[in-house]
C-alpha positions as CSV (number, residue, x, y, z in Angstrom):
1,X,134.4,11.5,20.3
2,X,137.4,10.8,22.8
3,X,137.9,12.8,25.7
4,X,141.1,13.9,23.8
5,X,139.6,14.9,20.9
6,X,137.1,17.1,23.0
7,X,140.1,18.4,25.1
8,X,141.8,19.5,22.0
9,X,138.7,21.1,20.7
10,X,138.0,23.0,23.8
11,X,141.8,24.1,24.0
12,X,141.6,25.4,20.5
13,X,138.4,27.1,20.8
14,X,139.9,28.9,23.9
15,X,143.2,29.7,22.3
16,X,141.5,31.4,19.2
17,X,139.2,33.4,21.3
18,X,142.0,34.7,23.3
19,X,144.2,35.7,20.6
20,X,141.8,37.9,18.7
21,X,143.2,41.4,20.0
22,X,141.4,44.7,18.9
23,X,142.9,46.3,15.9
24,X,144.8,49.8,15.9
25,X,142.8,53.0,16.1
26,X,141.9,54.4,12.5
27,X,140.7,57.9,12.1
28,X,137.3,57.4,10.8
29,X,136.1,61.2,10.4
30,X,137.0,64.6,11.7
31,X,135.5,68.1,12.2
32,X,136.9,70.0,10.1
33,X,137.2,67.2,7.8
34,X,140.3,66.4,6.0
35,X,140.7,68.6,2.8
36,X,138.0,70.9,3.8
37,X,137.6,74.7,3.4
38,X,135.5,76.1,6.2
39,X,135.0,79.2,8.4
40,X,137.2,79.5,11.6
41,X,136.0,76.3,13.7
42,X,135.2,76.6,17.3
43,X,136.7,72.9,17.8
44,X,138.5,70.3,16.5
45,X,136.8,66.8,16.8
46,X,138.0,63.1,15.5
47,X,136.3,59.8,15.7
48,X,138.0,56.5,15.6
49,X,137.0,52.9,15.1
50,X,137.6,51.9,18.9
51,X,138.2,53.6,22.2
52,X,141.4,55.6,22.5
53,X,143.0,56.5,25.8
54,X,142.1,60.3,26.1
55,X,144.7,61.0,28.9
56,X,147.7,59.8,26.7
57,X,146.4,61.4,23.6
58,X,147.6,64.4,22.0
59,X,146.3,66.9,19.2
60,X,148.4,69.6,17.7
61,X,146.9,72.7,15.4
62,X,150.1,73.8,12.8
63,X,149.2,77.0,11.4
64,X,150.3,78.5,8.2
65,X,153.5,79.9,9.2
66,X,154.3,76.7,10.9
67,X,153.2,77.7,14.6
68,X,152.2,75.0,16.3
69,X,149.5,75.2,19.0
70,X,148.8,72.0,21.6
71,X,145.1,71.5,22.0
72,X,143.5,70.4,25.3
73,X,141.8,67.1,24.8
74,X,138.2,67.2,26.3
75,X,138.3,64.1,28.9
76,X,134.4,63.7,28.5
77,X,132.5,62.3,25.9
78,X,132.5,59.2,23.9
79,X,135.7,56.8,24.3
80,X,136.4,56.7,20.3
81,X,136.2,60.6,20.3
82,X,139.0,63.4,20.8
83,X,137.8,66.7,21.0
84,X,139.3,70.2,21.8
85,X,138.5,73.7,21.5
86,X,139.9,75.5,18.8
87,X,141.7,79.0,19.5
88,X,140.8,81.8,17.3
89,X,142.6,81.4,14.1
90,X,142.8,83.4,10.9
91,X,142.4,82.4,7.3
92,X,144.9,79.9,5.8
93,X,145.9,76.2,5.6
94,X,146.3,74.3,9.0
95,X,147.5,70.8,9.8
96,X,145.8,68.6,12.9
97,X,148.4,66.6,14.1
98,X,147.2,63.6,16.6
99,X,148.7,60.8,18.6
100,X,146.4,58.6,20.3
101,X,147.1,55.1,22.6
102,X,144.8,52.6,21.0
103,X,142.8,50.2,23.0
104,X,145.1,47.5,21.7
105,X,148.2,49.3,23.3
106,X,149.7,50.6,20.5
107,X,150.5,54.3,19.6
108,X,149.1,55.5,16.4
109,X,149.6,58.9,14.6
110,X,148.5,61.0,11.7
111,X,147.9,64.2,10.2
112,X,145.4,66.1,7.9
113,X,145.1,69.6,6.6
114,X,142.1,72.0,6.1
115,X,141.7,75.3,4.9
116,X,140.3,78.4,7.0
117,X,138.4,80.7,4.6
118,X,137.8,84.6,5.4
């Protein structure tokens, strides 16, 4: 193998390894679960497929009357999880709206619903 072939191979390998970027954050699971019927939760927790930037992430709880309550993200815990204490809530359908800054630098958002039963 000539030195030019070796150089080309080395540069190709280096280029391939540096262009592989982490994927956008994907919500893997939540508590309460999407579509679940639960008693009033004490907290809302989300787990993603990769690290998220907690200081730049947001969680909101939207109640049955459309009232929005921002939730304070706990800065501790695992880097792939967002957790926030939930305020006292009554029975009804709720939506959790989330927005995170992925480890790849992209902002990703989503929404899921759950129902609080008496």
